[in-house]
mmCIF file as Biopython writes it, N, C-alpha, C and O atoms, coordinates in Angstrom:
data_model
#
loop_
_atom_site.group_PDB
_atom_site.id
_atom_site.type_symbol
_atom_site.label_atom_id
_atom_site.label_alt_id
_atom_site.label_comp_id
_atom_site.label_asym_id
_atom_site.label_entity_id
_atom_site.label_seq_id
_atom_site.pdbx_PDB_ins_code
_atom_site.Cartn_x
_atom_site.Cartn_y
_atom_site.Cartn_z
_atom_site.occupancy
_atom_site.B_iso_or_equiv
_atom_site.auth_seq_id
_atom_site.auth_asym_id
_atom_site.pdbx_PDB_model_num
ATOM 1   N N  . UNK A ? 1  ? 192.443 178.885 23.834  1.0 0.0 1  A 1 
ATOM 2   C CA . UNK A ? 1  ? 192.112 178.101 22.662  1.0 0.0 1  A 1 
ATOM 3   C C  . UNK A ? 1  ? 191.132 176.978 23.027  1.0 0.0 1  A 1 
ATOM 4   O O  . UNK A ? 1  ? 190.284 176.612 22.213  1.0 0.0 1  A 1 
ATOM 5   N N  . UNK A ? 2  ? 191.242 176.434 24.236  1.0 0.0 2  A 1 
ATOM 6   C CA . UNK A ? 2  ? 190.343 175.372 24.657  1.0 0.0 2  A 1 
ATOM 7   C C  . UNK A ? 2  ? 188.892 175.831 24.676  1.0 0.0 2  A 1 
ATOM 8   O O  . UNK A ? 2  ? 187.984 175.032 24.447  1.0 0.0 2  A 1 
ATOM 9   N N  . UNK A ? 3  ? 188.668 177.107 24.946  1.0 0.0 3  A 1 
ATOM 10  C CA . UNK A ? 3  ? 187.300 177.624 25.010  1.0 0.0 3  A 1 
ATOM 11  C C  . UNK A ? 3  ? 186.574 177.458 23.679  1.0 0.0 3  A 1 
ATOM 12  O O  . UNK A ? 3  ? 185.346 177.373 23.662  1.0 0.0 3  A 1 
ATOM 13  N N  . UNK A ? 4  ? 187.299 177.411 22.569  1.0 0.0 4  A 1 
ATOM 14  C CA . UNK A ? 4  ? 186.695 177.275 21.251  1.0 0.0 4  A 1 
ATOM 15  C C  . UNK A ? 4  ? 186.428 175.844 20.846  1.0 0.0 4  A 1 
ATOM 16  O O  . UNK A ? 4  ? 185.887 175.605 19.766  1.0 0.0 4  A 1 
ATOM 17  N N  . UNK A ? 5  ? 186.794 174.881 21.682  1.0 0.0 5  A 1 
ATOM 18  C CA . UNK A ? 5  ? 186.611 173.474 21.342  1.0 0.0 5  A 1 
ATOM 19  C C  . UNK A ? 5  ? 185.240 172.977 21.789  1.0 0.0 5  A 1 
ATOM 20  O O  . UNK A ? 5  ? 184.691 173.432 22.793  1.0 0.0 5  A 1 
ATOM 21  N N  . UNK A ? 6  ? 184.712 172.051 21.034  1.0 0.0 6  A 1 
ATOM 22  C CA . UNK A ? 6  ? 183.437 171.429 21.359  1.0 0.0 6  A 1 
ATOM 23  C C  . UNK A ? 6  ? 183.739 170.019 21.851  1.0 0.0 6  A 1 
ATOM 24  O O  . UNK A ? 6  ? 184.470 169.278 21.193  1.0 0.0 6  A 1 
ATOM 25  N N  . UNK A ? 7  ? 183.185 169.640 23.003  1.0 0.0 7  A 1 
ATOM 26  C CA . UNK A ? 7  ? 183.436 168.291 23.513  1.0 0.0 7  A 1 
ATOM 27  C C  . UNK A ? 7  ? 183.034 167.206 22.506  1.0 0.0 7  A 1 
ATOM 28  O O  . UNK A ? 7  ? 182.049 167.351 21.783  1.0 0.0 7  A 1 
ATOM 29  N N  . UNK A ? 8  ? 183.805 166.130 22.474  1.0 0.0 8  A 1 
ATOM 30  C CA . UNK A ? 8  ? 183.579 165.051 21.508  1.0 0.0 8  A 1 
ATOM 31  C C  . UNK A ? 8  ? 182.179 164.462 21.614  1.0 0.0 8  A 1 
ATOM 32  O O  . UNK A ? 8  ? 181.575 164.130 20.593  1.0 0.0 8  A 1 
ATOM 33  N N  . UNK A ? 9  ? 181.651 164.324 22.824  1.0 0.0 9  A 1 
ATOM 34  C CA . UNK A ? 9  ? 180.312 163.744 22.958  1.0 0.0 9  A 1 
ATOM 35  C C  . UNK A ? 9  ? 179.246 164.647 22.349  1.0 0.0 9  A 1 
ATOM 36  O O  . UNK A ? 9  ? 178.242 164.157 21.833  1.0 0.0 9  A 1 
ATOM 37  N N  . UNK A ? 10 ? 179.453 165.960 22.404  1.0 0.0 10 A 1 
ATOM 38  C CA . UNK A ? 10 ? 178.496 166.883 21.781  1.0 0.0 10 A 1 
ATOM 39  C C  . UNK A ? 10 ? 178.598 166.821 20.257  1.0 0.0 10 A 1 
ATOM 40  O O  . UNK A ? 10 ? 177.587 166.899 19.559  1.0 0.0 10 A 1 
ATOM 41  N N  . UNK A ? 11 ? 179.814 166.680 19.750  1.0 0.0 11 A 1 
ATOM 42  C CA . UNK A ? 11 ? 180.004 166.557 18.298  1.0 0.0 11 A 1 
ATOM 43  C C  . UNK A ? 11 ? 179.357 165.262 17.801  1.0 0.0 11 A 1 
ATOM 44  O O  . UNK A ? 11 ? 178.710 165.244 16.754  1.0 0.0 11 A 1 
ATOM 45  N N  . UNK A ? 12 ? 179.536 164.181 18.561  1.0 0.0 12 A 1 
ATOM 46  C CA . UNK A ? 12 ? 178.926 162.908 18.191  1.0 0.0 12 A 1 
ATOM 47  C C  . UNK A ? 12 ? 177.406 163.026 18.182  1.0 0.0 12 A 1 
ATOM 48  O O  . UNK A ? 12 ? 176.739 162.510 17.285  1.0 0.0 12 A 1 
ATOM 49  N N  . UNK A ? 13 ? 176.869 163.709 19.184  1.0 0.0 13 A 1 
ATOM 50  C CA . UNK A ? 13 ? 175.420 163.902 19.263  1.0 0.0 13 A 1 
ATOM 51  C C  . UNK A ? 13 ? 174.928 164.703 18.049  1.0 0.0 13 A 1 
ATOM 52  O O  . UNK A ? 13 ? 173.919 164.353 17.436  1.0 0.0 13 A 1 
ATOM 53  N N  . UNK A ? 14 ? 175.639 165.763 17.713  1.0 0.0 14 A 1 
ATOM 54  C CA . UNK A ? 14 ? 175.267 166.573 16.553  1.0 0.0 14 A 1 
ATOM 55  C C  . UNK A ? 14 ? 175.341 165.743 15.279  1.0 0.0 14 A 1 
ATOM 56  O O  . UNK A ? 14 ? 174.465 165.841 14.420  1.0 0.0 14 A 1 
ATOM 57  N N  . UNK A ? 15 ? 176.383 164.926 15.154  1.0 0.0 15 A 1 
ATOM 58  C CA . UNK A ? 15 ? 176.518 164.062 13.977  1.0 0.0 15 A 1 
ATOM 59  C C  . UNK A ? 15 ? 175.345 163.107 13.842  1.0 0.0 15 A 1 
ATOM 60  O O  . UNK A ? 15 ? 174.832 162.887 12.744  1.0 0.0 15 A 1 
ATOM 61  N N  . UNK A ? 16 ? 174.920 162.535 14.978  1.0 0.0 16 A 1 
ATOM 62  C CA . UNK A ? 16 ? 173.760 161.637 14.944  1.0 0.0 16 A 1 
ATOM 63  C C  . UNK A ? 16 ? 172.505 162.393 14.527  1.0 0.0 16 A 1 
ATOM 64  O O  . UNK A ? 16 ? 171.708 161.891 13.735  1.0 0.0 16 A 1 
ATOM 65  N N  . UNK A ? 17 ? 172.332 163.585 15.055  1.0 0.0 17 A 1 
ATOM 66  C CA . UNK A ? 17 ? 171.149 164.377 14.702  1.0 0.0 17 A 1 
ATOM 67  C C  . UNK A ? 17 ? 171.168 164.768 13.228  1.0 0.0 17 A 1 
ATOM 68  O O  . UNK A ? 17 ? 170.138 164.714 12.557  1.0 0.0 17 A 1 
ATOM 69  N N  . UNK A ? 18 ? 172.318 165.155 12.732  1.0 0.0 18 A 1 
ATOM 70  C CA . UNK A ? 18 ? 172.421 165.527 11.328  1.0 0.0 18 A 1 
ATOM 71  C C  . UNK A ? 18 ? 172.160 164.316 10.441  1.0 0.0 18 A 1 
ATOM 72  O O  . UNK A ? 18 ? 171.449 164.415 9.441   1.0 0.0 18 A 1 
ATOM 73  N N  . UNK A ? 19 ? 172.733 163.180 10.805  1.0 0.0 19 A 1 
ATOM 74  C CA . UNK A ? 19 ? 172.494 161.953 10.046  1.0 0.0 19 A 1 
ATOM 75  C C  . UNK A ? 19 ? 171.022 161.580 10.047  1.0 0.0 19 A 1 
ATOM 76  O O  . UNK A ? 19 ? 170.476 161.171 9.022   1.0 0.0 19 A 1 
ATOM 77  N N  . UNK A ? 20 ? 170.385 161.723 11.192  1.0 0.0 20 A 1 
ATOM 78  C CA . UNK A ? 20 ? 168.960 161.422 11.301  1.0 0.0 20 A 1 
ATOM 79  C C  . UNK A ? 20 ? 168.134 162.371 10.441  1.0 0.0 20 A 1 
ATOM 80  O O  . UNK A ? 20 ? 167.176 161.951 9.791   1.0 0.0 20 A 1 
ATOM 81  N N  . UNK A ? 21 ? 168.504 163.653 10.437  1.0 0.0 21 A 1 
ATOM 82  C CA . UNK A ? 21 ? 167.782 164.638 9.617   1.0 0.0 21 A 1 
ATOM 83  C C  . UNK A ? 21 ? 167.909 164.315 8.135   1.0 0.0 21 A 1 
ATOM 84  O O  . UNK A ? 21 ? 166.937 164.417 7.387   1.0 0.0 21 A 1 
ATOM 85  N N  . UNK A ? 22 ? 169.102 163.926 7.715   1.0 0.0 22 A 1 
ATOM 86  C CA . UNK A ? 22 ? 169.317 163.567 6.310   1.0 0.0 22 A 1 
ATOM 87  C C  . UNK A ? 22 ? 168.504 162.331 5.952   1.0 0.0 22 A 1 
ATOM 88  O O  . UNK A ? 22 ? 167.866 162.288 4.900   1.0 0.0 22 A 1 
ATOM 89  N N  . UNK A ? 23 ? 168.524 161.325 6.824   1.0 0.0 23 A 1 
ATOM 90  C CA . UNK A ? 23 ? 167.743 160.114 6.588   1.0 0.0 23 A 1 
ATOM 91  C C  . UNK A ? 23 ? 166.259 160.431 6.511   1.0 0.0 23 A 1 
ATOM 92  O O  . UNK A ? 23 ? 165.544 159.873 5.679   1.0 0.0 23 A 1 
ATOM 93  N N  . UNK A ? 24 ? 165.796 161.319 7.371   1.0 0.0 24 A 1 
ATOM 94  C CA . UNK A ? 24 ? 164.393 161.724 7.362   1.0 0.0 24 A 1 
ATOM 95  C C  . UNK A ? 24 ? 164.019 162.372 6.039   1.0 0.0 24 A 1 
ATOM 96  O O  . UNK A ? 24 ? 162.955 162.100 5.484   1.0 0.0 24 A 1 
ATOM 97  N N  . UNK A ? 25 ? 164.896 163.229 5.539   1.0 0.0 25 A 1 
ATOM 98  C CA . UNK A ? 25 ? 164.652 163.897 4.253   1.0 0.0 25 A 1 
ATOM 99  C C  . UNK A ? 25 ? 164.511 162.862 3.149   1.0 0.0 25 A 1 
ATOM 100 O O  . UNK A ? 25 ? 163.565 162.906 2.364   1.0 0.0 25 A 1 
ATOM 101 N N  . UNK A ? 26 ? 165.441 161.946 3.094   1.0 0.0 26 A 1 
ATOM 102 C CA . UNK A ? 26 ? 165.442 160.952 2.018   1.0 0.0 26 A 1 
ATOM 103 C C  . UNK A ? 26 ? 164.215 160.055 2.099   1.0 0.0 26 A 1 
ATOM 104 O O  . UNK A ? 26 ? 163.526 159.850 1.099   1.0 0.0 26 A 1 
ATOM 105 N N  . UNK A ? 27 ? 163.941 159.520 3.280   1.0 0.0 27 A 1 
ATOM 106 C CA . UNK A ? 27 ? 162.795 158.606 3.407   1.0 0.0 27 A 1 
ATOM 107 C C  . UNK A ? 27 ? 161.472 159.337 3.213   1.0 0.0 27 A 1 
ATOM 108 O O  . UNK A ? 27 ? 160.533 158.794 2.631   1.0 0.0 27 A 1 
ATOM 109 N N  . UNK A ? 28 ? 161.403 160.562 3.702   1.0 0.0 28 A 1 
ATOM 110 C CA . UNK A ? 28 ? 160.157 161.332 3.528   1.0 0.0 28 A 1 
ATOM 111 C C  . UNK A ? 28 ? 159.874 161.565 2.043   1.0 0.0 28 A 1 
ATOM 112 O O  . UNK A ? 28 ? 158.738 161.412 1.595   1.0 0.0 28 A 1 
ATOM 113 N N  . UNK A ? 29 ? 160.886 161.926 1.298   1.0 0.0 29 A 1 
ATOM 114 C CA . UNK A ? 29 ? 160.691 162.163 -0.132  1.0 0.0 29 A 1 
ATOM 115 C C  . UNK A ? 29 ? 160.375 160.869 -0.873  1.0 0.0 29 A 1 
ATOM 116 O O  . UNK A ? 29 ? 159.566 160.866 -1.801  1.0 0.0 29 A 1 
ATOM 117 N N  . UNK A ? 30 ? 161.011 159.765 -0.468  1.0 0.0 30 A 1 
ATOM 118 C CA . UNK A ? 30 ? 160.719 158.479 -1.108  1.0 0.0 30 A 1 
ATOM 119 C C  . UNK A ? 30 ? 159.278 158.061 -0.855  1.0 0.0 30 A 1 
ATOM 120 O O  . UNK A ? 30 ? 158.624 157.519 -1.746  1.0 0.0 30 A 1 
ATOM 121 N N  . UNK A ? 31 ? 158.786 158.303 0.332   1.0 0.0 31 A 1 
ATOM 122 C CA . UNK A ? 31 ? 157.404 157.935 0.657   1.0 0.0 31 A 1 
ATOM 123 C C  . UNK A ? 31 ? 156.396 158.897 0.051   1.0 0.0 31 A 1 
ATOM 124 O O  . UNK A ? 31 ? 155.281 158.505 -0.294  1.0 0.0 31 A 1 
ATOM 125 N N  . UNK A ? 32 ? 156.784 160.132 -0.074  1.0 0.0 32 A 1 
ATOM 126 C CA . UNK A ? 32 ? 155.874 161.155 -0.574  1.0 0.0 32 A 1 
ATOM 127 C C  . UNK A ? 32 ? 155.647 161.028 -2.077  1.0 0.0 32 A 1 
ATOM 128 O O  . UNK A ? 32 ? 154.521 161.178 -2.552  1.0 0.0 32 A 1 
ATOM 129 N N  . UNK A ? 33 ? 156.698 160.756 -2.816  1.0 0.0 33 A 1 
ATOM 130 C CA . UNK A ? 33 ? 156.616 160.756 -4.277  1.0 0.0 33 A 1 
ATOM 131 C C  . UNK A ? 33 ? 155.492 159.874 -4.820  1.0 0.0 33 A 1 
ATOM 132 O O  . UNK A ? 33 ? 154.697 160.363 -5.622  1.0 0.0 33 A 1 
ATOM 133 N N  . UNK A ? 34 ? 155.383 158.603 -4.428  1.0 0.0 34 A 1 
ATOM 134 C CA . UNK A ? 34 ? 154.303 157.774 -4.991  1.0 0.0 34 A 1 
ATOM 135 C C  . UNK A ? 34 ? 152.902 158.273 -4.632  1.0 0.0 34 A 1 
ATOM 136 O O  . UNK A ? 34 ? 151.959 158.078 -5.399  1.0 0.0 34 A 1 
ATOM 137 N N  . UNK A ? 35 ? 152.765 158.908 -3.482  1.0 0.0 35 A 1 
ATOM 138 C CA . UNK A ? 35 ? 151.438 159.384 -3.076  1.0 0.0 35 A 1 
ATOM 139 C C  . UNK A ? 35 ? 150.986 160.597 -3.881  1.0 0.0 35 A 1 
ATOM 140 O O  . UNK A ? 35 ? 149.818 160.980 -3.821  1.0 0.0 35 A 1 
ATOM 141 N N  . UNK A ? 36 ? 151.885 161.193 -4.619  1.0 0.0 36 A 1 
ATOM 142 C CA . UNK A ? 36 ? 151.544 162.371 -5.419  1.0 0.0 36 A 1 
ATOM 143 C C  . UNK A ? 36 ? 151.022 162.006 -6.811  1.0 0.0 36 A 1 
ATOM 144 O O  . UNK A ? 36 ? 150.430 162.842 -7.494  1.0 0.0 36 A 1 
ATOM 145 N N  . UNK A ? 37 ? 151.240 160.773 -7.220  1.0 0.0 37 A 1 
ATOM 146 C CA . UNK A ? 37 ? 150.833 160.330 -8.554  1.0 0.0 37 A 1 
ATOM 147 C C  . UNK A ? 37 ? 149.332 160.529 -8.749  1.0 0.0 37 A 1 
ATOM 148 O O  . UNK A ? 37 ? 148.524 160.110 -7.920  1.0 0.0 37 A 1 
ATOM 149 N N  . UNK A ? 38 ? 148.983 161.159 -9.833  1.0 0.0 38 A 1 
ATOM 150 C CA . UNK A ? 38 ? 147.583 161.352 -10.178 1.0 0.0 38 A 1 
ATOM 151 C C  . UNK A ? 38 ? 146.950 162.603 -9.596  1.0 0.0 38 A 1 
ATOM 152 O O  . UNK A ? 38 ? 145.805 162.920 -9.919  1.0 0.0 38 A 1 
ATOM 153 N N  . UNK A ? 39 ? 147.663 163.312 -8.752  1.0 0.0 39 A 1 
ATOM 154 C CA . UNK A ? 39 ? 147.121 164.543 -8.174  1.0 0.0 39 A 1 
ATOM 155 C C  . UNK A ? 39 ? 147.471 165.736 -9.053  1.0 0.0 39 A 1 
ATOM 156 O O  . UNK A ? 39 ? 148.426 165.702 -9.829  1.0 0.0 39 A 1 
ATOM 157 N N  . UNK A ? 40 ? 146.693 166.766 -8.914  1.0 0.0 40 A 1 
ATOM 158 C CA . UNK A ? 40 ? 146.951 167.991 -9.653  1.0 0.0 40 A 1 
ATOM 159 C C  . UNK A ? 40 ? 148.101 168.783 -9.033  1.0 0.0 40 A 1 
ATOM 160 O O  . UNK A ? 40 ? 148.541 168.517 -7.915  1.0 0.0 40 A 1 
ATOM 161 N N  . UNK A ? 41 ? 148.557 169.742 -9.785  1.0 0.0 41 A 1 
ATOM 162 C CA . UNK A ? 41 ? 149.692 170.563 -9.357  1.0 0.0 41 A 1 
ATOM 163 C C  . UNK A ? 41 ? 149.458 171.224 -7.995  1.0 0.0 41 A 1 
ATOM 164 O O  . UNK A ? 41 ? 150.375 171.211 -7.174  1.0 0.0 41 A 1 
ATOM 165 N N  . UNK A ? 42 ? 148.290 171.796 -7.710  1.0 0.0 42 A 1 
ATOM 166 C CA . UNK A ? 42 ? 148.108 172.434 -6.398  1.0 0.0 42 A 1 
ATOM 167 C C  . UNK A ? 42 ? 148.305 171.462 -5.228  1.0 0.0 42 A 1 
ATOM 168 O O  . UNK A ? 42 ? 148.907 171.826 -4.218  1.0 0.0 42 A 1 
ATOM 169 N N  . UNK A ? 43 ? 147.807 170.243 -5.357  1.0 0.0 43 A 1 
ATOM 170 C CA . UNK A ? 43 ? 147.955 169.252 -4.292  1.0 0.0 43 A 1 
ATOM 171 C C  . UNK A ? 43 ? 149.422 168.860 -4.147  1.0 0.0 43 A 1 
ATOM 172 O O  . UNK A ? 43 ? 149.934 168.771 -3.031  1.0 0.0 43 A 1 
ATOM 173 N N  . UNK A ? 44 ? 150.089 168.630 -5.251  1.0 0.0 44 A 1 
ATOM 174 C CA . UNK A ? 44 ? 151.500 168.254 -5.233  1.0 0.0 44 A 1 
ATOM 175 C C  . UNK A ? 44 ? 152.331 169.356 -4.593  1.0 0.0 44 A 1 
ATOM 176 O O  . UNK A ? 44 ? 153.173 169.087 -3.736  1.0 0.0 44 A 1 
ATOM 177 N N  . UNK A ? 45 ? 152.095 170.597 -5.009  1.0 0.0 45 A 1 
ATOM 178 C CA . UNK A ? 45 ? 152.836 171.720 -4.441  1.0 0.0 45 A 1 
ATOM 179 C C  . UNK A ? 45 ? 152.588 171.844 -2.942  1.0 0.0 45 A 1 
ATOM 180 O O  . UNK A ? 45 ? 153.518 172.111 -2.181  1.0 0.0 45 A 1 
ATOM 181 N N  . UNK A ? 46 ? 151.358 171.655 -2.518  1.0 0.0 46 A 1 
ATOM 182 C CA . UNK A ? 46 ? 151.014 171.764 -1.110  1.0 0.0 46 A 1 
ATOM 183 C C  . UNK A ? 46 ? 151.724 170.684 -0.288  1.0 0.0 46 A 1 
ATOM 184 O O  . UNK A ? 46 ? 152.291 170.981 0.764   1.0 0.0 46 A 1 
ATOM 185 N N  . UNK A ? 47 ? 151.695 169.467 -0.750  1.0 0.0 47 A 1 
ATOM 186 C CA . UNK A ? 47 ? 152.351 168.377 -0.014  1.0 0.0 47 A 1 
ATOM 187 C C  . UNK A ? 47 ? 153.866 168.535 0.007   1.0 0.0 47 A 1 
ATOM 188 O O  . UNK A ? 47 ? 154.505 168.255 1.021   1.0 0.0 47 A 1 
ATOM 189 N N  . UNK A ? 48 ? 154.435 168.976 -1.090  1.0 0.0 48 A 1 
ATOM 190 C CA . UNK A ? 48 ? 155.883 169.209 -1.115  1.0 0.0 48 A 1 
ATOM 191 C C  . UNK A ? 48 ? 156.261 170.348 -0.170  1.0 0.0 48 A 1 
ATOM 192 O O  . UNK A ? 48 ? 157.302 170.297 0.484   1.0 0.0 48 A 1 
ATOM 193 N N  . UNK A ? 49 ? 155.417 171.369 -0.099  1.0 0.0 49 A 1 
ATOM 194 C CA . UNK A ? 49 ? 155.674 172.490 0.816   1.0 0.0 49 A 1 
ATOM 195 C C  . UNK A ? 49 ? 155.616 172.016 2.269   1.0 0.0 49 A 1 
ATOM 196 O O  . UNK A ? 49 ? 156.434 172.437 3.087   1.0 0.0 49 A 1 
ATOM 197 N N  . UNK A ? 50 ? 154.664 171.151 2.596   1.0 0.0 50 A 1 
ATOM 198 C CA . UNK A ? 50 ? 154.582 170.588 3.948   1.0 0.0 50 A 1 
ATOM 199 C C  . UNK A ? 50 ? 155.855 169.815 4.287   1.0 0.0 50 A 1 
ATOM 200 O O  . UNK A ? 50 ? 156.407 169.962 5.378   1.0 0.0 50 A 1 
ATOM 201 N N  . UNK A ? 51 ? 156.315 168.994 3.348   1.0 0.0 51 A 1 
ATOM 202 C CA . UNK A ? 51 ? 157.538 168.218 3.567   1.0 0.0 51 A 1 
ATOM 203 C C  . UNK A ? 51 ? 158.736 169.150 3.727   1.0 0.0 51 A 1 
ATOM 204 O O  . UNK A ? 51 ? 159.587 168.932 4.588   1.0 0.0 51 A 1 
ATOM 205 N N  . UNK A ? 52 ? 158.797 170.174 2.907   1.0 0.0 52 A 1 
ATOM 206 C CA . UNK A ? 52 ? 159.892 171.141 2.991   1.0 0.0 52 A 1 
ATOM 207 C C  . UNK A ? 52 ? 159.899 171.848 4.348   1.0 0.0 52 A 1 
ATOM 208 O O  . UNK A ? 52 ? 160.956 172.016 4.957   1.0 0.0 52 A 1 
ATOM 209 N N  . UNK A ? 53 ? 158.735 172.256 4.813   1.0 0.0 53 A 1 
ATOM 210 C CA . UNK A ? 53 ? 158.642 172.936 6.108   1.0 0.0 53 A 1 
ATOM 211 C C  . UNK A ? 53 ? 159.108 172.041 7.244   1.0 0.0 53 A 1 
ATOM 212 O O  . UNK A ? 53 ? 159.813 172.489 8.148   1.0 0.0 53 A 1 
ATOM 213 N N  . UNK A ? 54 ? 158.714 170.776 7.197   1.0 0.0 54 A 1 
ATOM 214 C CA . UNK A ? 54 ? 159.128 169.829 8.228   1.0 0.0 54 A 1 
ATOM 215 C C  . UNK A ? 54 ? 160.642 169.631 8.217   1.0 0.0 54 A 1 
ATOM 216 O O  . UNK A ? 54 ? 161.279 169.621 9.270   1.0 0.0 54 A 1 
ATOM 217 N N  . UNK A ? 55 ? 161.203 169.477 7.046   1.0 0.0 55 A 1 
ATOM 218 C CA . UNK A ? 55 ? 162.644 169.272 6.903   1.0 0.0 55 A 1 
ATOM 219 C C  . UNK A ? 55 ? 163.407 170.505 7.383   1.0 0.0 55 A 1 
ATOM 220 O O  . UNK A ? 55 ? 164.383 170.382 8.123   1.0 0.0 55 A 1 
ATOM 221 N N  . UNK A ? 56 ? 162.972 171.677 6.972   1.0 0.0 56 A 1 
ATOM 222 C CA . UNK A ? 56 ? 163.638 172.901 7.397   1.0 0.0 56 A 1 
ATOM 223 C C  . UNK A ? 56 ? 163.542 173.096 8.906   1.0 0.0 56 A 1 
ATOM 224 O O  . UNK A ? 56 ? 164.466 173.622 9.525   1.0 0.0 56 A 1 
ATOM 225 N N  . UNK A ? 57 ? 162.433 172.675 9.495   1.0 0.0 57 A 1 
ATOM 226 C CA . UNK A ? 57 ? 162.289 172.753 10.941  1.0 0.0 57 A 1 
ATOM 227 C C  . UNK A ? 57 ? 163.303 171.882 11.656  1.0 0.0 57 A 1 
ATOM 228 O O  . UNK A ? 57 ? 163.877 172.294 12.664  1.0 0.0 57 A 1 
ATOM 229 N N  . UNK A ? 58 ? 163.527 170.683 11.144  1.0 0.0 58 A 1 
ATOM 230 C CA . UNK A ? 58 ? 164.516 169.786 11.736  1.0 0.0 58 A 1 
ATOM 231 C C  . UNK A ? 58 ? 165.919 170.367 11.600  1.0 0.0 58 A 1 
ATOM 232 O O  . UNK A ? 58 ? 166.709 170.319 12.543  1.0 0.0 58 A 1 
ATOM 233 N N  . UNK A ? 59 ? 166.221 170.905 10.452  1.0 0.0 59 A 1 
ATOM 234 C CA . UNK A ? 59 ? 167.546 171.481 10.237  1.0 0.0 59 A 1 
ATOM 235 C C  . UNK A ? 59 ? 167.739 172.746 11.080  1.0 0.0 59 A 1 
ATOM 236 O O  . UNK A ? 59 ? 168.862 173.047 11.486  1.0 0.0 59 A 1 
ATOM 237 N N  . UNK A ? 60 ? 166.665 173.482 11.344  1.0 0.0 60 A 1 
ATOM 238 C CA . UNK A ? 60 ? 166.741 174.676 12.191  1.0 0.0 60 A 1 
ATOM 239 C C  . UNK A ? 60 ? 167.159 174.310 13.607  1.0 0.0 60 A 1 
ATOM 240 O O  . UNK A ? 60 ? 167.935 175.029 14.235  1.0 0.0 60 A 1 
ATOM 241 N N  . UNK A ? 61 ? 166.646 173.191 14.109  1.0 0.0 61 A 1 
ATOM 242 C CA . UNK A ? 61 ? 167.010 172.731 15.447  1.0 0.0 61 A 1 
ATOM 243 C C  . UNK A ? 61 ? 168.517 172.465 15.517  1.0 0.0 61 A 1 
ATOM 244 O O  . UNK A ? 61 ? 169.175 172.847 16.484  1.0 0.0 61 A 1 
ATOM 245 N N  . UNK A ? 62 ? 169.043 171.823 14.512  1.0 0.0 62 A 1 
ATOM 246 C CA . UNK A ? 62 ? 170.482 171.541 14.476  1.0 0.0 62 A 1 
ATOM 247 C C  . UNK A ? 62 ? 171.273 172.833 14.370  1.0 0.0 62 A 1 
ATOM 248 O O  . UNK A ? 62 ? 172.303 172.984 15.028  1.0 0.0 62 A 1 
ATOM 249 N N  . UNK A ? 63 ? 170.807 173.766 13.549  1.0 0.0 63 A 1 
ATOM 250 C CA . UNK A ? 63 ? 171.485 175.049 13.401  1.0 0.0 63 A 1 
ATOM 251 C C  . UNK A ? 63 ? 171.512 175.809 14.720  1.0 0.0 63 A 1 
ATOM 252 O O  . UNK A ? 63 ? 172.524 176.422 15.060  1.0 0.0 63 A 1 
ATOM 253 N N  . UNK A ? 64 ? 170.419 175.775 15.461  1.0 0.0 64 A 1 
ATOM 254 C CA . UNK A ? 64 ? 170.370 176.451 16.760  1.0 0.0 64 A 1 
ATOM 255 C C  . UNK A ? 64 ? 171.365 175.837 17.742  1.0 0.0 64 A 1 
ATOM 256 O O  . UNK A ? 64 ? 171.989 176.553 18.525  1.0 0.0 64 A 1 
ATOM 257 N N  . UNK A ? 65 ? 171.512 174.524 17.703  1.0 0.0 65 A 1 
ATOM 258 C CA . UNK A ? 65 ? 172.483 173.865 18.571  1.0 0.0 65 A 1 
ATOM 259 C C  . UNK A ? 65 ? 173.901 174.285 18.212  1.0 0.0 65 A 1 
ATOM 260 O O  . UNK A ? 65 ? 174.719 174.543 19.095  1.0 0.0 65 A 1 
ATOM 261 N N  . UNK A ? 66 ? 174.188 174.353 16.929  1.0 0.0 66 A 1 
ATOM 262 C CA . UNK A ? 66 ? 175.518 174.797 16.493  1.0 0.0 66 A 1 
ATOM 263 C C  . UNK A ? 66 ? 175.802 176.210 16.970  1.0 0.0 66 A 1 
ATOM 264 O O  . UNK A ? 66 ? 176.903 176.500 17.437  1.0 0.0 66 A 1 
ATOM 265 N N  . UNK A ? 67 ? 174.828 177.079 16.857  1.0 0.0 67 A 1 
ATOM 266 C CA . UNK A ? 67 ? 175.017 178.463 17.288  1.0 0.0 67 A 1 
ATOM 267 C C  . UNK A ? 67 ? 175.247 178.548 18.789  1.0 0.0 67 A 1 
ATOM 268 O O  . UNK A ? 67 ? 176.052 179.357 19.249  1.0 0.0 67 A 1 
ATOM 269 N N  . UNK A ? 68 ? 174.536 177.707 19.568  1.0 0.0 68 A 1 
ATOM 270 C CA . UNK A ? 68 ? 174.745 177.675 21.018  1.0 0.0 68 A 1 
ATOM 271 C C  . UNK A ? 68 ? 176.166 177.248 21.349  1.0 0.0 68 A 1 
ATOM 272 O O  . UNK A ? 68 ? 176.792 177.813 22.246  1.0 0.0 68 A 1 
ATOM 273 N N  . UNK A ? 69 ? 176.682 176.248 20.627  1.0 0.0 69 A 1 
ATOM 274 C CA . UNK A ? 69 ? 178.033 175.760 20.890  1.0 0.0 69 A 1 
ATOM 275 C C  . UNK A ? 69 ? 179.090 176.788 20.480  1.0 0.0 69 A 1 
ATOM 276 O O  . UNK A ? 69 ? 180.163 176.867 21.079  1.0 0.0 69 A 1 
ATOM 277 N N  . UNK A ? 70 ? 178.769 177.569 19.451  1.0 0.0 70 A 1 
ATOM 278 C CA . UNK A ? 70 ? 179.739 178.537 18.972  1.0 0.0 70 A 1 
ATOM 279 C C  . UNK A ? 70 ? 179.708 179.824 19.781  1.0 0.0 70 A 1 
ATOM 280 O O  . UNK A ? 70 ? 180.654 180.609 19.730  1.0 0.0 70 A 1 
ATOM 281 N N  . UNK A ? 71 ? 178.640 180.048 20.522  1.0 0.0 71 A 1 
ATOM 282 C CA . UNK A ? 71 ? 178.511 181.279 21.302  1.0 0.0 71 A 1 
ATOM 283 C C  . UNK A ? 71 ? 179.532 181.290 22.427  1.0 0.0 71 A 1 
ATOM 284 O O  . UNK A ? 71 ? 179.765 180.265 23.069  1.0 0.0 71 A 1 
ATOM 285 N N  . UNK A ? 72 ? 180.140 182.442 22.667  1.0 0.0 72 A 1 
ATOM 286 C CA . UNK A ? 72 ? 181.086 182.524 23.776  1.0 0.0 72 A 1 
ATOM 287 C C  . UNK A ? 72 ? 180.379 182.347 25.111  1.0 0.0 72 A 1 
ATOM 288 O O  . UNK A ? 72 ? 179.235 182.766 25.283  1.0 0.0 72 A 1 
ATOM 289 N N  . UNK A ? 73 ? 181.074 181.721 26.050  1.0 0.0 73 A 1 
ATOM 290 C CA . UNK A ? 73 ? 180.488 181.499 27.373  1.0 0.0 73 A 1 
ATOM 291 C C  . UNK A ? 73 ? 180.478 182.764 28.202  1.0 0.0 73 A 1 
ATOM 292 O O  . UNK A ? 73 ? 180.018 182.750 29.344  1.0 0.0 73 A 1 
#
C-alpha cells in the first residue's frame, strides 16, 4: 500500500505548481481583456487562442508530473 503513496513534499510541490498555473490563468486573462478592446474578431480570437495554448501547456506539465507519480515503479 505504501507504494501507492506520494511523498508530502511532492504533493506540496504539485499544489504550488497548480496554484501558480491557476494564478497565471486569471492574471493573463485580466491583462489580456483590456488589450482586446477595439480589435476585430480575428485579432481577438488569435490572442485568446495564444493565451489558451499557453495555459494548456502549463497544465500539461502538471498532468505529466501526476502521471509520473501514479506510474508504478
